[in-house]
Backbone atoms as SQL, in Angstrom:
CREATE TABLE atoms (id INTEGER PRIMARY KEY, chain TEXT, resi INTEGER, resn TEXT, atom TEXT, x REAL, y REAL, z REAL);
INSERT INTO atoms VALUES
  (1, 'A', 1, 'UNK', 'N', 0.833, -1.177, 0.000),
  (2, 'A', 1, 'UNK', 'CA', 0.000, 0.000, 0.000),
  (3, 'A', 1, 'UNK', 'C', 0.883, 1.247, 0.000),
  (4, 'A', 2, 'UNK', 'N', 0.607, 2.181, -0.876),
  (5, 'A', 2, 'UNK', 'CA', 1.367, 3.413, -0.982),
  (6, 'A', 2, 'UNK', 'C', 0.715, 4.467, -0.099),
  (7, 'A', 3, 'UNK', 'N', 1.520, 5.123, 0.731),
  (8, 'A', 3, 'UNK', 'CA', 0.994, 6.173, 1.609),
  (9, 'A', 3, 'UNK', 'C', 0.465, 7.322, 0.764),
  (10, 'A', 4, 'UNK', 'N', -0.620, 7.903, 1.207),
  (11, 'A', 4, 'UNK', 'CA', -1.258, 8.983, 0.443),
  (12, 'A', 4, 'UNK', 'C', -0.319, 10.166, 0.244),
  (13, 'A', 5, 'UNK', 'N', 0.475, 10.509, 1.264),
  (14, 'A', 5, 'UNK', 'CA', 1.357, 11.660, 1.141),
  (15, 'A', 5, 'UNK', 'C', 2.391, 11.469, 0.046),
  (16, 'A', 6, 'UNK', 'N', 2.707, 10.222, -0.287),
  (17, 'A', 6, 'UNK', 'CA', 3.682, 9.968, -1.337),
  (18, 'A', 6, 'UNK', 'C', 3.118, 10.308, -2.705),
  (19, 'A', 7, 'UNK', 'N', 1.814, 10.376, -2.823),
  (20, 'A', 7, 'UNK', 'CA', 1.181, 10.676, -4.096),
  (21, 'A', 7, 'UNK', 'C', 0.932, 12.166, -4.302),
  (22, 'A', 8, 'UNK', 'N', 1.244, 12.972, -3.320),
  (23, 'A', 8, 'UNK', 'CA', 0.982, 14.401, -3.410),
  (24, 'A', 8, 'UNK', 'C', 1.910, 15.051, -4.426),
  (25, 'A', 9, 'UNK', 'N', 1.353, 15.953, -5.214),
  (26, 'A', 9, 'UNK', 'CA', 2.162, 16.693, -6.169),
  (27, 'A', 9, 'UNK', 'C', 2.870, 17.838, -5.455),
  (28, 'A', 10, 'UNK', 'N', 3.793, 18.476, -6.135),
  (29, 'A', 10, 'UNK', 'CA', 4.475, 19.638, -5.566),
  (30, 'A', 10, 'UNK', 'C', 3.477, 20.737, -5.231),
  (31, 'A', 11, 'UNK', 'N', 2.477, 20.905, -6.077),
  (32, 'A', 11, 'UNK', 'CA', 1.457, 21.926, -5.833),
  (33, 'A', 11, 'UNK', 'C', 0.644, 21.585, -4.590),
  (34, 'A', 12, 'UNK', 'N', 0.326, 20.294, -4.411),
  (35, 'A', 12, 'UNK', 'CA', -0.411, 19.866, -3.219),
  (36, 'A', 12, 'UNK', 'C', 0.410, 20.111, -1.951),
  (37, 'A', 13, 'UNK', 'N', 1.685, 19.784, -2.033),
  (38, 'A', 13, 'UNK', 'CA', 2.566, 19.989, -0.883),
  (39, 'A', 13, 'UNK', 'C', 2.681, 21.469, -0.563),
  (40, 'A', 14, 'UNK', 'N', 2.854, 22.289, -1.567),
  (41, 'A', 14, 'UNK', 'CA', 2.956, 23.739, -1.352),
  (42, 'A', 14, 'UNK', 'C', 1.674, 24.290, -0.741),
  (43, 'A', 15, 'UNK', 'N', 0.533, 23.796, -1.181),
  (44, 'A', 15, 'UNK', 'CA', -0.746, 24.254, -0.636),
  (45, 'A', 15, 'UNK', 'C', -0.898, 23.840, 0.825),
  (46, 'A', 16, 'UNK', 'N', -0.464, 22.645, 1.142),
  (47, 'A', 16, 'UNK', 'CA', -0.521, 22.169, 2.528),
  (48, 'A', 16, 'UNK', 'C', 0.350, 23.042, 3.423),
  (49, 'A', 17, 'UNK', 'N', 1.569, 23.298, 2.988),
  (50, 'A', 17, 'UNK', 'CA', 2.482, 24.122, 3.775),
  (51, 'A', 17, 'UNK', 'C', 1.928, 25.534, 3.921),
  (52, 'A', 18, 'UNK', 'N', 1.397, 26.090, 2.852),
  (53, 'A', 18, 'UNK', 'CA', 0.826, 27.433, 2.915),
  (54, 'A', 18, 'UNK', 'C', -0.344, 27.504, 3.890),
  (55, 'A', 19, 'UNK', 'N', -1.089, 26.435, 4.000),
  (56, 'A', 19, 'UNK', 'CA', -2.254, 26.401, 4.889),
  (57, 'A', 19, 'UNK', 'C', -1.850, 26.237, 6.353),
  (58, 'A', 20, 'UNK', 'N', -0.818, 25.440, 6.620),
  (59, 'A', 20, 'UNK', 'CA', -0.459, 25.101, 7.989),
  (60, 'A', 20, 'UNK', 'C', 0.671, 25.972, 8.542),
  (61, 'A', 21, 'UNK', 'N', 1.536, 26.482, 7.694),
  (62, 'A', 21, 'UNK', 'CA', 2.683, 27.273, 8.152),
  (63, 'A', 21, 'UNK', 'C', 2.296, 28.433, 9.063),
  (64, 'A', 22, 'UNK', 'N', 1.250, 29.199, 8.758),
  (65, 'A', 22, 'UNK', 'CA', 0.915, 30.311, 9.668),
  (66, 'A', 22, 'UNK', 'C', 0.635, 29.853, 11.103),
  (67, 'A', 23, 'UNK', 'N', 0.003, 28.710, 11.254),
  (68, 'A', 23, 'UNK', 'CA', -0.291, 28.193, 12.600),
  (69, 'A', 23, 'UNK', 'C', 0.992, 27.772, 13.311),
  (70, 'A', 24, 'UNK', 'N', 1.905, 27.133, 12.590),
  (71, 'A', 24, 'UNK', 'CA', 3.177, 26.718, 13.187),
  (72, 'A', 24, 'UNK', 'C', 3.997, 27.945, 13.572),
  (73, 'A', 25, 'UNK', 'N', 4.076, 28.914, 12.675),
  (74, 'A', 25, 'UNK', 'CA', 4.848, 30.117, 12.952),
  (75, 'A', 25, 'UNK', 'C', 4.254, 30.905, 14.120),
  (76, 'A', 26, 'UNK', 'N', 2.935, 30.965, 14.192),
  (77, 'A', 26, 'UNK', 'CA', 2.286, 31.651, 15.313),
  (78, 'A', 26, 'UNK', 'C', 2.574, 30.938, 16.628),
  (79, 'A', 27, 'UNK', 'N', 2.508, 29.618, 16.614),
  (80, 'A', 27, 'UNK', 'CA', 2.785, 28.838, 17.818),
  (81, 'A', 27, 'UNK', 'C', 4.199, 29.106, 18.331),
  (82, 'A', 28, 'UNK', 'N', 5.155, 29.165, 17.426),
  (83, 'A', 28, 'UNK', 'CA', 6.542, 29.367, 17.813),
  (84, 'A', 28, 'UNK', 'C', 6.884, 30.841, 18.026),
  (85, 'A', 29, 'UNK', 'N', 5.946, 31.701, 17.767),
  (86, 'A', 29, 'UNK', 'CA', 6.158, 33.134, 17.915),
  (87, 'A', 29, 'UNK', 'C', 6.426, 33.578, 19.343),
  (88, 'A', 30, 'UNK', 'N', 6.118, 32.726, 20.311),
  (89, 'A', 30, 'UNK', 'CA', 6.379, 33.084, 21.704),
  (90, 'A', 30, 'UNK', 'C', 7.830, 32.843, 22.106),
  (91, 'A', 31, 'UNK', 'N', 8.633, 32.291, 21.187),
  (92, 'A', 31, 'UNK', 'CA', 10.049, 32.087, 21.451),
  (93, 'A', 31, 'UNK', 'C', 10.393, 30.806, 22.184),
  (94, 'A', 32, 'UNK', 'N', 9.403, 30.009, 22.524),
  (95, 'A', 32, 'UNK', 'CA', 9.649, 28.756, 23.240),
  (96, 'A', 32, 'UNK', 'C', 9.981, 27.658, 22.231),
  (97, 'A', 33, 'UNK', 'N', 11.184, 27.056, 22.309),
  (98, 'A', 33, 'UNK', 'CA', 11.526, 25.957, 21.401),
  (99, 'A', 33, 'UNK', 'C', 10.597, 24.766, 21.646),
  (100, 'A', 34, 'UNK', 'N', 10.139, 24.134, 20.559),
  (101, 'A', 34, 'UNK', 'CA', 9.236, 22.995, 20.678),
  (102, 'A', 34, 'UNK', 'C', 9.672, 21.874, 19.745),
  (103, 'A', 35, 'UNK', 'N', 9.470, 20.665, 20.198),
  (104, 'A', 35, 'UNK', 'CA', 9.737, 19.499, 19.363),
  (105, 'A', 35, 'UNK', 'C', 8.625, 19.359, 18.331),
  (106, 'A', 36, 'UNK', 'N', 8.898, 18.575, 17.316),
  (107, 'A', 36, 'UNK', 'CA', 7.868, 18.319, 16.307),
  (108, 'A', 36, 'UNK', 'C', 6.647, 17.683, 16.958),
  (109, 'A', 37, 'UNK', 'N', 6.884, 16.787, 17.896),
  (110, 'A', 37, 'UNK', 'CA', 5.779, 16.127, 18.599),
  (111, 'A', 37, 'UNK', 'C', 4.911, 17.152, 19.338),
  (112, 'A', 38, 'UNK', 'N', 5.541, 18.133, 19.991),
  (113, 'A', 38, 'UNK', 'CA', 4.790, 19.167, 20.712),
  (114, 'A', 38, 'UNK', 'C', 4.006, 20.055, 19.750),
  (115, 'A', 39, 'UNK', 'N', 4.594, 20.342, 18.599),
  (116, 'A', 39, 'UNK', 'CA', 3.902, 21.156, 17.592),
  (117, 'A', 39, 'UNK', 'C', 2.677, 20.414, 17.078),
  (118, 'A', 40, 'UNK', 'N', 2.858, 19.134, 16.772),
  (119, 'A', 40, 'UNK', 'CA', 1.729, 18.320, 16.298),
  (120, 'A', 40, 'UNK', 'C', 0.628, 18.277, 17.346),
  (121, 'A', 41, 'UNK', 'N', 0.991, 18.041, 18.596),
  (122, 'A', 41, 'UNK', 'CA', -0.006, 17.965, 19.666),
  (123, 'A', 41, 'UNK', 'C', -0.770, 19.276, 19.812),
  (124, 'A', 42, 'UNK', 'N', -0.064, 20.391, 19.688),
  (125, 'A', 42, 'UNK', 'CA', -0.700, 21.694, 19.853),
  (126, 'A', 42, 'UNK', 'C', -1.660, 22.038, 18.716),
  (127, 'A', 43, 'UNK', 'N', -1.393, 21.517, 17.530),
  (128, 'A', 43, 'UNK', 'CA', -2.197, 21.892, 16.353),
  (129, 'A', 43, 'UNK', 'C', -3.099, 20.781, 15.842),
  (130, 'A', 44, 'UNK', 'N', -3.072, 19.631, 16.476),
  (131, 'A', 44, 'UNK', 'CA', -3.815, 18.461, 15.986),
  (132, 'A', 44, 'UNK', 'C', -5.322, 18.674, 15.950),
  (133, 'A', 45, 'UNK', 'N', -5.830, 19.575, 16.766),
  (134, 'A', 45, 'UNK', 'CA', -7.279, 19.805, 16.756),
  (135, 'A', 45, 'UNK', 'C', -7.712, 20.654, 15.565),
  (136, 'A', 46, 'UNK', 'N', -6.750, 21.283, 14.875),
  (137, 'A', 46, 'UNK', 'CA', -7.077, 22.160, 13.751),
  (138, 'A', 46, 'UNK', 'C', -6.616, 21.652, 12.398),
  (139, 'A', 47, 'UNK', 'N', -5.624, 20.772, 12.394),
  (140, 'A', 47, 'UNK', 'CA', -5.030, 20.308, 11.136),
  (141, 'A', 47, 'UNK', 'C', -4.702, 18.822, 11.231),
  (142, 'A', 48, 'UNK', 'N', -4.660, 18.116, 10.094),
  (143, 'A', 48, 'UNK', 'CA', -4.277, 16.704, 10.110),
  (144, 'A', 48, 'UNK', 'C', -2.856, 16.530, 10.668),
  (145, 'A', 49, 'UNK', 'N', -2.695, 15.563, 11.548),
  (146, 'A', 49, 'UNK', 'CA', -1.418, 15.348, 12.224),
  (147, 'A', 49, 'UNK', 'C', -0.264, 15.129, 11.252),
  (148, 'A', 50, 'UNK', 'N', -0.484, 14.325, 10.218),
  (149, 'A', 50, 'UNK', 'CA', 0.603, 14.037, 9.290),
  (150, 'A', 50, 'UNK', 'C', 1.059, 15.283, 8.547),
  (151, 'A', 51, 'UNK', 'N', 0.132, 16.176, 8.247),
  (152, 'A', 51, 'UNK', 'CA', 0.494, 17.417, 7.561),
  (153, 'A', 51, 'UNK', 'C', 1.239, 18.363, 8.501),
  (154, 'A', 52, 'UNK', 'N', 0.805, 18.433, 9.750),
  (155, 'A', 52, 'UNK', 'CA', 1.496, 19.276, 10.727),
  (156, 'A', 52, 'UNK', 'C', 2.909, 18.745, 10.958),
  (157, 'A', 53, 'UNK', 'N', 3.074, 17.446, 11.025),
  (158, 'A', 53, 'UNK', 'CA', 4.380, 16.839, 11.290),
  (159, 'A', 53, 'UNK', 'C', 5.398, 17.171, 10.202),
  (160, 'A', 54, 'UNK', 'N', 4.969, 17.281, 8.967),
  (161, 'A', 54, 'UNK', 'CA', 5.884, 17.593, 7.865),
  (162, 'A', 54, 'UNK', 'C', 6.183, 19.080, 7.744),
  (163, 'A', 55, 'UNK', 'N', 5.302, 19.926, 8.222),
  (164, 'A', 55, 'UNK', 'CA', 5.454, 21.360, 8.021),
  (165, 'A', 55, 'UNK', 'C', 6.711, 21.936, 8.673),
  (166, 'A', 56, 'UNK', 'N', 7.053, 21.614, 9.921),
  (167, 'A', 56, 'UNK', 'CA', 8.288, 22.188, 10.479),
  (168, 'A', 56, 'UNK', 'C', 9.538, 21.823, 9.684),
  (169, 'A', 57, 'UNK', 'N', 9.589, 20.607, 9.170),
  (170, 'A', 57, 'UNK', 'CA', 10.740, 20.204, 8.370),
  (171, 'A', 57, 'UNK', 'C', 10.848, 21.061, 7.114),
  (172, 'A', 58, 'UNK', 'N', 9.707, 21.271, 6.463),
  (173, 'A', 58, 'UNK', 'CA', 9.706, 22.090, 5.243),
  (174, 'A', 58, 'UNK', 'C', 10.088, 23.533, 5.553),
  (175, 'A', 59, 'UNK', 'N', 9.588, 24.059, 6.674),
  (176, 'A', 59, 'UNK', 'CA', 9.916, 25.431, 7.050),
  (177, 'A', 59, 'UNK', 'C', 11.388, 25.566, 7.428),
  (178, 'A', 60, 'UNK', 'N', 11.975, 24.524, 7.988),
  (179, 'A', 60, 'UNK', 'CA', 13.405, 24.550, 8.314),
  (180, 'A', 60, 'UNK', 'C', 14.250, 24.544, 7.045),
  (181, 'A', 61, 'UNK', 'N', 13.827, 23.756, 6.067),
  (182, 'A', 61, 'UNK', 'CA', 14.560, 23.694, 4.803),
  (183, 'A', 61, 'UNK', 'C', 14.549, 25.048, 4.094),
  (184, 'A', 62, 'UNK', 'N', 13.475, 25.793, 4.250),
  (185, 'A', 62, 'UNK', 'CA', 13.366, 27.109, 3.609),
  (186, 'A', 62, 'UNK', 'C', 13.832, 28.237, 4.523),
  (187, 'A', 63, 'UNK', 'N', 14.504, 27.878, 5.624),
  (188, 'A', 63, 'UNK', 'CA', 15.086, 28.836, 6.566),
  (189, 'A', 63, 'UNK', 'C', 14.074, 29.737, 7.269),
  (190, 'A', 64, 'UNK', 'N', 12.850, 29.266, 7.402),
  (191, 'A', 64, 'UNK', 'CA', 11.860, 30.018, 8.183),
  (192, 'A', 64, 'UNK', 'C', 11.844, 29.554, 9.632),
  (193, 'A', 65, 'UNK', 'N', 12.318, 28.318, 9.866),
  (194, 'A', 65, 'UNK', 'CA', 12.494, 27.790, 11.212),
  (195, 'A', 65, 'UNK', 'C', 13.931, 27.316, 11.353),
  (196, 'A', 66, 'UNK', 'N', 14.401, 27.322, 12.591),
  (197, 'A', 66, 'UNK', 'CA', 15.701, 26.744, 12.914),
  (198, 'A', 66, 'UNK', 'C', 15.439, 25.494, 13.749),
  (199, 'A', 67, 'UNK', 'N', 16.241, 24.458, 13.531),
  (200, 'A', 67, 'UNK', 'CA', 16.092, 23.219, 14.292),
  (201, 'A', 67, 'UNK', 'C', 17.435, 22.876, 14.913),
  (202, 'A', 68, 'UNK', 'N', 17.407, 22.618, 16.206),
  (203, 'A', 68, 'UNK', 'CA', 18.616, 22.175, 16.913),
  (204, 'A', 68, 'UNK', 'C', 18.176, 21.334, 18.099),
  (205, 'A', 69, 'UNK', 'N', 18.848, 20.251, 18.295),
  (206, 'A', 69, 'UNK', 'CA', 18.533, 19.393, 19.429),
  (207, 'A', 69, 'UNK', 'C', 17.125, 18.847, 19.393),
  (208, 'A', 70, 'UNK', 'N', 16.576, 18.696, 18.193),
  (209, 'A', 70, 'UNK', 'CA', 15.228, 18.153, 18.061),
  (210, 'A', 70, 'UNK', 'C', 14.121, 19.146, 18.359),
  (211, 'A', 71, 'UNK', 'N', 14.466, 20.424, 18.485),
  (212, 'A', 71, 'UNK', 'CA', 13.451, 21.442, 18.758),
  (213, 'A', 71, 'UNK', 'C', 13.526, 22.542, 17.712),
  (214, 'A', 72, 'UNK', 'N', 12.368, 23.125, 17.439),
  (215, 'A', 72, 'UNK', 'CA', 12.255, 24.170, 16.432),
  (216, 'A', 72, 'UNK', 'C', 11.974, 25.516, 17.079),
  (217, 'A', 73, 'UNK', 'N', 12.536, 26.564, 16.462),
  (218, 'A', 73, 'UNK', 'CA', 12.223, 27.948, 16.813),
  (219, 'A', 73, 'UNK', 'C', 12.129, 28.727, 15.510),
  (220, 'A', 74, 'UNK', 'N', 11.649, 29.950, 15.607),
  (221, 'A', 74, 'UNK', 'CA', 11.663, 30.811, 14.437),
  (222, 'A', 74, 'UNK', 'C', 13.107, 31.056, 14.044),
  (223, 'A', 75, 'UNK', 'N', 13.384, 31.083, 12.762),
  (224, 'A', 75, 'UNK', 'CA', 14.744, 31.316, 12.290),
  (225, 'A', 75, 'UNK', 'C', 15.229, 32.680, 12.770),
  (226, 'A', 76, 'UNK', 'N', 16.481, 32.730, 13.155),
  (227, 'A', 76, 'UNK', 'CA', 17.071, 33.985, 13.584),
  (228, 'A', 76, 'UNK', 'C', 16.899, 34.297, 15.056),
  (229, 'A', 77, 'UNK', 'N', 16.164, 33.458, 15.800),
  (230, 'A', 77, 'UNK', 'CA', 16.000, 33.734, 17.222),
  (231, 'A', 77, 'UNK', 'C', 17.168, 33.217, 18.032),
  (232, 'A', 78, 'UNK', 'N', 17.916, 32.266, 17.469),
  (233, 'A', 78, 'UNK', 'CA', 19.083, 31.739, 18.150),
  (234, 'A', 78, 'UNK', 'C', 18.773, 30.915, 19.382),
  (235, 'A', 79, 'UNK', 'N', 17.548, 30.424, 19.514),
  (236, 'A', 79, 'UNK', 'CA', 17.186, 29.698, 20.719),
  (237, 'A', 79, 'UNK', 'C', 16.826, 28.239, 20.466),
  (238, 'A', 80, 'UNK', 'N', 17.005, 27.730, 19.274),
  (239, 'A', 80, 'UNK', 'CA', 16.668, 26.329, 19.002),
  (240, 'A', 80, 'UNK', 'C', 17.471, 25.430, 19.917),
  (241, 'A', 81, 'UNK', 'N', 16.791, 24.477, 20.497),
  (242, 'A', 81, 'UNK', 'CA', 17.453, 23.514, 21.352),
  (243, 'A', 81, 'UNK', 'C', 17.505, 23.898, 22.821),
  (244, 'A', 82, 'UNK', 'N', 17.178, 25.123, 23.158),
  (245, 'A', 82, 'UNK', 'CA', 17.150, 25.526, 24.567),
  (246, 'A', 82, 'UNK', 'C', 15.844, 25.097, 25.190),
  (247, 'A', 83, 'UNK', 'N', 15.862, 24.933, 26.483),
  (248, 'A', 83, 'UNK', 'CA', 14.624, 24.669, 27.228),
  (249, 'A', 83, 'UNK', 'C', 14.197, 23.271, 27.279);
């Protein structure tokens, strides 16, 4: 069985990120570093878990988030991995 996310086109992926990124960025706007698991838990009531789980990785690749020690922060805050 092929996972549904593997069938997503680039346009589908971009639309997913565009839809979920504002919520992830707002969550991290308080400066508190969070793990992907914590981000998913915080947003699971509003967005599909699998889509939320992929969004921080995509935002890190595009330098909108920083990841260190398994935790994400807004890029440029210098606090990834603390706390």
